[in-house]
matplotlib code that plots the C-alpha trace (Angstrom):
import matplotlib.pyplot as plt

x = [2.8, 2.3, 3.1, 3.6, 2.7, 2.7, 0.1, 0.5, -2.5, -2.4, -4.6, -2.2, 0.9, -0.1, 1.3, -0.6, 1.2, -0.7, -0.3, -2.2, -1.9, -3.6, -2.0, -4.0, -7.3, -6.4, -5.3, -8.6, -10.4, -8.5, -9.1, -12.8, -13.2, -14.0, -11.3, -12.5, -9.0, -8.0, -11.4, -10.8, -7.3, -8.4, -7.1, -4.1, -1.3, 1.0, 4.6, 6.3, 5.8, 7.8, 6.9, 7.4, 6.7, 5.9, 3.0, 4.9, 7.6, 5.1, 3.5, 6.9, 7.8, 4.5, 4.8, 8.4, 7.3, 4.8, 7.5, 9.4, 12.6, 10.6, 9.0, 12.5, 13.8, 10.7, 11.3, 14.9, 13.8, 11.3, 13.9, 16.4, 14.0, 12.9, 16.5, 16.9, 13.8, 15.1, 18.3, 16.3, 14.5, 17.7, 18.1, 15.1, 13.5, 15.0, 15.9, 15.6, 11.9, 11.2, 8.9, 9.2, 6.3, 7.0, 4.7]
y = [9.4, 9.5, 6.6, 5.9, 2.3, -0.2, -2.9, -5.8, -7.5, -11.3, -11.5, -10.0, -8.7, -5.1, -2.5, 0.4, 3.3, 5.4, 7.4, 7.7, 8.8, 5.5, 2.6, -0.2, 1.5, 2.2, -1.3, -2.6, -0.2, -1.6, -5.2, -4.5, -3.1, 0.4, 2.0, 2.5, 2.4, -0.9, -2.6, -4.6, -5.6, -7.4, -9.3, -7.2, -7.4, -4.9, -5.3, -2.1, 1.1, 4.0, 6.3, 10.1, 12.7, 15.5, 15.2, 17.1, 14.5, 11.6, 13.5, 14.1, 10.4, 9.2, 11.5, 10.3, 6.6, 7.5, 8.8, 6.6, 7.0, 6.4, 3.2, 2.0, 2.7, 1.0, -2.1, -2.2, -1.8, -4.7, -6.8, -6.2, -6.9, -10.1, -11.2, -10.6, -12.7, -15.5, -15.5, -15.8, -18.8, -20.7, -20.8, -23.0, -20.6, -19.9, -16.2, -17.0, -17.6, -14.3, -12.1, -8.4, -6.7, -3.8, -0.8]
z = [-0.5, -4.3, -6.5, -10.2, -11.0, -13.9, -14.4, -16.8, -18.4, -17.9, -21.1, -23.6, -21.7, -22.4, -19.9, -18.2, -16.5, -13.9, -10.7, -7.5, -3.9, -2.6, -4.4, -2.7, -3.5, -7.1, -7.8, -6.3, -8.7, -11.7, -10.7, -10.1, -13.6, -12.4, -14.6, -18.2, -19.7, -18.2, -18.0, -21.3, -20.1, -16.9, -15.1, -14.4, -11.9, -10.4, -11.7, -10.6, -8.5, -7.2, -4.4, -4.2, -1.5, -4.0, -6.4, -9.0, -9.0, -9.6, -12.4, -14.0, -13.7, -15.1, -18.1, -18.6, -18.6, -21.4, -23.7, -26.1, -24.0, -20.8, -22.2, -23.2, -19.6, -18.1, -20.2, -19.0, -15.3, -15.8, -17.6, -14.8, -12.0, -13.8, -14.0, -10.2, -9.6, -11.7, -9.7, -6.5, -7.9, -7.6, -11.4, -12.0, -14.5, -17.8, -18.7, -22.4, -22.2, -20.6, -22.7, -22.3, -24.0, -26.5, -26.8]

ax = plt.figure().add_subplot(projection="3d")
ax.plot(x, y, z, "-o")
ax.set_aspect("equal")
plt.show()
């Protein structure tokens, strides 16, 4: 299966969008500093991924997330999933304090 994924730097909240056919291995490479583009952003954590059967679909989705409209959609997905997580916390966390990074 092919995946498009989003990593978030815990240093500066910067996001990175990538694609892979082996998500676990690719995340390990990012965390070990083996990926030049994210080496300076470490440590990073996985905040989102989608799986696709066809490689062409994952390439199309990755390209979309790197457009201005795609970045806007991705911010909305992240915002919505954070709201869902806050609801699961039983309301202990405050939604107001949530920081969604802008590109």
